[in-house]
BAKOL-909441 format. One record per residue (C-alpha): residue number from 1; x, y, z. Coordinates in pm, whole numbers, plus 50000, padded with zeros to 5 digits. Example, Ala and Ser with C-alpha at 12.3 -4.5 7.8 and 13.67 -1.06 7.14 Angstrom:
REM residues 2
nr 1, X 51230, Y 49550, Z 50780;
nr 2, X 51367, Y 49894, Z 50714;
***
This chain:
REM residues 292
nr 1, X 94283, Y 94762, Z 86054;
nr 2, X 94412, Y 94599, Z 86371;
nr 3, X 94772, Y 94482, Z 86372;
nr 4, X 94814, Y 94135, Z 86521;
nr 5, X 95134, Y 93986, Z 86664;
nr 6, X 95331, Y 93766, Z 86426;
nr 7, X 95486, Y 93556, Z 86703;
nr 8, X 95339, Y 93287, Z 86928;
nr 9, X 95283, Y 93262, Z 87301;
nr 10, X 95275, Y 92928, Z 87480;
nr 11, X 95130, Y 92952, Z 87832;
nr 12, X 95162, Y 92636, Z 88041;
nr 13, X 94988, Y 92542, Z 88366;
nr 14, X 95306, Y 92403, Z 88527;
nr 15, X 95454, Y 92057, Z 88583;
nr 16, X 95501, Y 91998, Z 88211;
nr 17, X 95652, Y 91667, Z 88105;
nr 18, X 96030, Y 91706, Z 88066;
nr 19, X 96087, Y 91348, Z 87958;
nr 20, X 96217, Y 91221, Z 88292;
nr 21, X 96002, Y 90907, Z 88275;
nr 22, X 96188, Y 90806, Z 87961;
nr 23, X 96506, Y 90769, Z 88165;
nr 24, X 96327, Y 90530, Z 88400;
nr 25, X 96258, Y 90301, Z 88105;
nr 26, X 95879, Y 90315, Z 88133;
nr 27, X 95600, Y 90275, Z 87877;
nr 28, X 95581, Y 90359, Z 87513;
nr 29, X 95291, Y 90593, Z 87601;
nr 30, X 95536, Y 90818, Z 87789;
nr 31, X 95757, Y 90834, Z 87480;
nr 32, X 95463, Y 90931, Z 87260;
nr 33, X 95342, Y 91196, Z 87505;
nr 34, X 95684, Y 91357, Z 87525;
nr 35, X 95816, Y 91328, Z 87169;
nr 36, X 95489, Y 91368, Z 86976;
nr 37, X 95228, Y 91537, Z 87195;
nr 38, X 95416, Y 91695, Z 87485;
nr 39, X 95407, Y 92063, Z 87578;
nr 40, X 95775, Y 92122, Z 87507;
nr 41, X 95744, Y 91939, Z 87174;
nr 42, X 95464, Y 92182, Z 87081;
nr 43, X 95699, Y 92470, Z 87161;
nr 44, X 95980, Y 92320, Z 86952;
nr 45, X 95742, Y 92275, Z 86658;
nr 46, X 95677, Y 92650, Z 86656;
nr 47, X 96043, Y 92754, Z 86656;
nr 48, X 96186, Y 92855, Z 86320;
nr 49, X 96540, Y 92893, Z 86188;
nr 50, X 96850, Y 92681, Z 86135;
nr 51, X 97006, Y 92564, Z 86461;
nr 52, X 96751, Y 92772, Z 86658;
nr 53, X 96849, Y 92906, Z 86999;
nr 54, X 96629, Y 92870, Z 87306;
nr 55, X 96697, Y 93090, Z 87609;
nr 56, X 96544, Y 92995, Z 87944;
nr 57, X 96485, Y 93277, Z 88193;
nr 58, X 96476, Y 93157, Z 88555;
nr 59, X 96411, Y 93495, Z 88720;
nr 60, X 96093, Y 93372, Z 88890;
nr 61, X 96262, Y 93070, Z 89047;
nr 62, X 96438, Y 93052, Z 89383;
nr 63, X 96653, Y 92765, Z 89250;
nr 64, X 96764, Y 92883, Z 88903;
nr 65, X 97072, Y 92662, Z 88884;
nr 66, X 96860, Y 92351, Z 88938;
nr 67, X 96582, Y 92451, Z 88699;
nr 68, X 96791, Y 92550, Z 88397;
nr 69, X 96970, Y 92212, Z 88347;
nr 70, X 96633, Y 92033, Z 88355;
nr 71, X 96511, Y 92244, Z 88065;
nr 72, X 96839, Y 92209, Z 87879;
nr 73, X 96821, Y 91830, Z 87909;
nr 74, X 96456, Y 91824, Z 87795;
nr 75, X 96512, Y 92051, Z 87494;
nr 76, X 96820, Y 91852, Z 87391;
nr 77, X 96606, Y 91535, Z 87380;
nr 78, X 96378, Y 91721, Z 87139;
nr 79, X 96664, Y 91822, Z 86911;
nr 80, X 96746, Y 92171, Z 87044;
nr 81, X 97116, Y 92179, Z 87127;
nr 82, X 97162, Y 92557, Z 87103;
nr 83, X 97051, Y 92648, Z 87454;
nr 84, X 97118, Y 92935, Z 87692;
nr 85, X 97030, Y 93026, Z 88050;
nr 86, X 96960, Y 93391, Z 88126;
nr 87, X 97029, Y 93405, Z 88499;
nr 88, X 96856, Y 93739, Z 88557;
nr 89, X 96805, Y 93801, Z 88928;
nr 90, X 96741, Y 94177, Z 88954;
nr 91, X 96687, Y 94496, Z 88753;
nr 92, X 97063, Y 94546, Z 88727;
nr 93, X 97096, Y 94210, Z 88551;
nr 94, X 96808, Y 94275, Z 88313;
nr 95, X 96985, Y 94588, Z 88183;
nr 96, X 97308, Y 94401, Z 88100;
nr 97, X 97409, Y 94440, Z 87735;
nr 98, X 97491, Y 94070, Z 87710;
nr 99, X 97132, Y 93970, Z 87787;
nr 100, X 96989, Y 94233, Z 87554;
nr 101, X 97204, Y 94105, Z 87266;
nr 102, X 97111, Y 93744, Z 87339;
nr 103, X 96744, Y 93841, Z 87340;
nr 104, X 96784, Y 94004, Z 86998;
nr 105, X 96934, Y 93692, Z 86840;
nr 106, X 96753, Y 93394, Z 86998;
nr 107, X 96448, Y 93223, Z 86848;
nr 108, X 96257, Y 93137, Z 87166;
nr 109, X 96236, Y 93260, Z 87524;
nr 110, X 96106, Y 93028, Z 87797;
nr 111, X 96011, Y 93175, Z 88137;
nr 112, X 96031, Y 92921, Z 88419;
nr 113, X 95797, Y 92894, Z 88716;
nr 114, X 95842, Y 93044, Z 89062;
nr 115, X 95712, Y 93381, Z 89181;
nr 116, X 95537, Y 93586, Z 88911;
nr 117, X 95576, Y 93909, Z 89108;
nr 118, X 95952, Y 93877, Z 89053;
nr 119, X 95890, Y 93879, Z 88678;
nr 120, X 95664, Y 94185, Z 88674;
nr 121, X 95879, Y 94384, Z 88919;
nr 122, X 96213, Y 94302, Z 88752;
nr 123, X 96113, Y 94322, Z 88383;
nr 124, X 95843, Y 94592, Z 88400;
nr 125, X 95936, Y 94913, Z 88216;
nr 126, X 96271, Y 94781, Z 88093;
nr 127, X 96439, Y 94789, Z 87753;
nr 128, X 96447, Y 94409, Z 87772;
nr 129, X 96067, Y 94390, Z 87789;
nr 130, X 96028, Y 94638, Z 87504;
nr 131, X 96258, Y 94431, Z 87281;
nr 132, X 96069, Y 94116, Z 87379;
nr 133, X 95735, Y 94274, Z 87289;
nr 134, X 95866, Y 94414, Z 86960;
nr 135, X 96006, Y 94078, Z 86850;
nr 136, X 95679, Y 93907, Z 86947;
nr 137, X 95477, Y 94159, Z 86749;
nr 138, X 95691, Y 94167, Z 86436;
nr 139, X 95871, Y 93829, Z 86403;
nr 140, X 95803, Y 93455, Z 86414;
nr 141, X 95930, Y 93462, Z 86770;
nr 142, X 95818, Y 93216, Z 87037;
nr 143, X 95764, Y 93307, Z 87402;
nr 144, X 95687, Y 93023, Z 87640;
nr 145, X 95607, Y 93041, Z 88007;
nr 146, X 95516, Y 92784, Z 88269;
nr 147, X 95336, Y 92841, Z 88600;
nr 148, X 95452, Y 93188, Z 88714;
nr 149, X 95600, Y 93240, Z 88368;
nr 150, X 95254, Y 93188, Z 88217;
nr 151, X 95070, Y 93400, Z 88473;
nr 152, X 95300, Y 93696, Z 88409;
nr 153, X 95213, Y 93698, Z 88036;
nr 154, X 94870, Y 93853, Z 88083;
nr 155, X 94791, Y 94220, Z 88112;
nr 156, X 94631, Y 94167, Z 88453;
nr 157, X 94820, Y 93927, Z 88680;
nr 158, X 94719, Y 93741, Z 88994;
nr 159, X 95014, Y 93750, Z 89232;
nr 160, X 94859, Y 93613, Z 89552;
nr 161, X 94544, Y 93438, Z 89670;
nr 162, X 94478, Y 93139, Z 89894;
nr 163, X 94241, Y 92911, Z 89699;
nr 164, X 94046, Y 92814, Z 90012;
nr 165, X 93968, Y 93181, Z 90087;
nr 166, X 93923, Y 93303, Z 89730;
nr 167, X 93545, Y 93339, Z 89768;
nr 168, X 93611, Y 93628, Z 90008;
nr 169, X 93657, Y 93981, Z 89880;
nr 170, X 94016, Y 94101, Z 89892;
nr 171, X 94177, Y 93759, Z 89920;
nr 172, X 94281, Y 93763, Z 89554;
nr 173, X 94557, Y 94014, Z 89480;
nr 174, X 94604, Y 94141, Z 89127;
nr 175, X 94852, Y 94373, Z 88960;
nr 176, X 94987, Y 94450, Z 88613;
nr 177, X 95161, Y 94166, Z 88428;
nr 178, X 95402, Y 94181, Z 88134;
nr 179, X 95114, Y 94262, Z 87897;
nr 180, X 95193, Y 94008, Z 87626;
nr 181, X 94836, Y 93875, Z 87623;
nr 182, X 94574, Y 94149, Z 87625;
nr 183, X 94234, Y 94146, Z 87799;
nr 184, X 94313, Y 93831, Z 87993;
nr 185, X 94405, Y 93691, Z 88334;
nr 186, X 94594, Y 93361, Z 88348;
nr 187, X 94594, Y 93124, Z 88645;
nr 188, X 94792, Y 92798, Z 88663;
nr 189, X 94798, Y 92464, Z 88850;
nr 190, X 94426, Y 92524, Z 88814;
nr 191, X 94266, Y 92186, Z 88890;
nr 192, X 94524, Y 92053, Z 89133;
nr 193, X 94516, Y 92360, Z 89356;
nr 194, X 94142, Y 92431, Z 89324;
nr 195, X 94174, Y 92782, Z 89186;
nr 196, X 93835, Y 92834, Z 89021;
nr 197, X 93712, Y 93084, Z 89283;
nr 198, X 94043, Y 93268, Z 89265;
nr 199, X 94014, Y 93328, Z 88891;
nr 200, X 93640, Y 93396, Z 88916;
nr 201, X 93699, Y 93675, Z 89170;
nr 202, X 93966, Y 93828, Z 88949;
nr 203, X 93724, Y 93829, Z 88653;
nr 204, X 93441, Y 93967, Z 88870;
nr 205, X 93667, Y 94259, Z 88963;
nr 206, X 93744, Y 94322, Z 88593;
nr 207, X 93461, Y 94174, Z 88382;
nr 208, X 93614, Y 94304, Z 88060;
nr 209, X 93894, Y 94051, Z 88096;
nr 210, X 93877, Y 93678, Z 88021;
nr 211, X 94005, Y 93430, Z 88277;
nr 212, X 94221, Y 93144, Z 88148;
nr 213, X 94276, Y 92861, Z 88397;
nr 214, X 94548, Y 92613, Z 88298;
nr 215, X 94578, Y 92262, Z 88441;
nr 216, X 94920, Y 92108, Z 88495;
nr 217, X 95098, Y 91965, Z 88189;
nr 218, X 94842, Y 92159, Z 87985;
nr 219, X 94865, Y 92488, Z 87803;
nr 220, X 94749, Y 92713, Z 87524;
nr 221, X 94924, Y 92822, Z 87208;
nr 222, X 94824, Y 93181, Z 87129;
nr 223, X 94857, Y 93295, Z 86769;
nr 224, X 94786, Y 93647, Z 86639;
nr 225, X 94742, Y 93757, Z 86998;
nr 226, X 94390, Y 93620, Z 87036;
nr 227, X 94355, Y 93267, Z 86893;
nr 228, X 94396, Y 93009, Z 87169;
nr 229, X 94450, Y 92638, Z 87103;
nr 230, X 94465, Y 92391, Z 87389;
nr 231, X 94756, Y 92148, Z 87414;
nr 232, X 94849, Y 91883, Z 87668;
nr 233, X 94681, Y 91623, Z 87884;
nr 234, X 94441, Y 91824, Z 88099;
nr 235, X 94181, Y 92098, Z 88067;
nr 236, X 94174, Y 92472, Z 88020;
nr 237, X 93894, Y 92668, Z 88185;
nr 238, X 93775, Y 92991, Z 88024;
nr 239, X 93579, Y 93231, Z 88248;
nr 240, X 93401, Y 93511, Z 88063;
nr 241, X 93244, Y 93795, Z 88262;
nr 242, X 93083, Y 93987, Z 87976;
nr 243, X 92726, Y 93885, Z 88072;
nr 244, X 92758, Y 93928, Z 88447;
nr 245, X 92436, Y 94071, Z 88588;
nr 246, X 92442, Y 94078, Z 88967;
nr 247, X 92790, Y 94142, Z 89106;
nr 248, X 92835, Y 94261, Z 89465;
nr 249, X 93216, Y 94273, Z 89475;
nr 250, X 93218, Y 94653, Z 89496;
nr 251, X 92959, Y 94659, Z 89776;
nr 252, X 93061, Y 94395, Z 90031;
nr 253, X 93331, Y 94450, Z 90288;
nr 254, X 93678, Y 94297, Z 90275;
nr 255, X 93670, Y 93940, Z 90398;
nr 256, X 93302, Y 93891, Z 90309;
nr 257, X 93182, Y 93637, Z 90048;
nr 258, X 93117, Y 93770, Z 89699;
nr 259, X 92818, Y 93693, Z 89475;
nr 260, X 92840, Y 93692, Z 89096;
nr 261, X 92562, Y 93604, Z 88853;
nr 262, X 92598, Y 93473, Z 88499;
nr 263, X 92964, Y 93390, Z 88457;
nr 264, X 93016, Y 93205, Z 88129;
nr 265, X 93243, Y 92901, Z 88172;
nr 266, X 93400, Y 92694, Z 87894;
nr 267, X 93594, Y 92371, Z 87951;
nr 268, X 93855, Y 92302, Z 87684;
nr 269, X 94070, Y 91997, Z 87614;
nr 270, X 94344, Y 91915, Z 87365;
nr 271, X 94275, Y 92070, Z 87023;
nr 272, X 93985, Y 92294, Z 87127;
nr 273, X 94017, Y 92660, Z 87035;
nr 274, X 93893, Y 92989, Z 87176;
nr 275, X 93877, Y 93332, Z 87014;
nr 276, X 93963, Y 93593, Z 87278;
nr 277, X 93859, Y 93877, Z 87052;
nr 278, X 93508, Y 93752, Z 86978;
nr 279, X 93475, Y 93525, Z 87283;
nr 280, X 93388, Y 93218, Z 87079;
nr 281, X 93464, Y 92853, Z 87165;
nr 282, X 93521, Y 92585, Z 86899;
nr 283, X 93553, Y 92219, Z 86990;
nr 284, X 93812, Y 92004, Z 86817;
nr 285, X 93677, Y 91750, Z 86564;
nr 286, X 93563, Y 91436, Z 86745;
nr 287, X 93743, Y 91120, Z 86641;
nr 288, X 93605, Y 90773, Z 86706;
nr 289, X 93766, Y 90610, Z 87009;
nr 290, X 93937, Y 90273, Z 86986;
nr 291, X 93662, Y 90119, Z 87203;
nr 292, X 93377, Y 90220, Z 86968;
***
């Protein structure tokens, strides 16, 4: 019998609401989105324990000392006062006993955005990553990641690729991610930066994987390692390559356009679910709109 992770992953497409509009005194809708429906509120709802501790890891960011206080402020608004910033900048830092002990005792890790290659190259093969994976597999532990922090979660990771050139072979660069989410490739800022072709090429190169494209202020909660539920204000695109017929990516030269037949595409919004193991989409129950 397969053993499924006990913890939860929350992968976010970037630009999640941190409650800044509340300080400008705007609209009740903004309050509802942040305190009741917001991405970070969804993360807080998953965290267990008395006085739970959230640790934000800013390794991917070039401006860690600006990013961390923003998250601290946002989590405090949502009732999390026990907050830490793991300022891990290199492989020397990631081996520090202080960070290993803090990882063993916190309830949630949140990876910030930035450069996902920094995450894979600094955390790959470390004791820190092994502890992280063990806690995720065996405990009610929460791992969140936004933008680069979400992209690094998957087993296969896109680390480079200009969206306007992504229809050309070789323009999308992939490597090994942190391996928290199996058989998947995550891309972020998906709608705003027009990244459909980028994710499609990555799936065409590895049809056994499933592409997960996350819009901004939108994400997926992953339970048991394969059950995805969409959260947030935008859409999640699922690209499934299992029924690809014609695929010329291995035949054309670098810089030439690729052709792929029979990609399966699902568009998901808040509450929809997707089973990564069986590749099955389920729409959320439809409620009658106020205008009906």
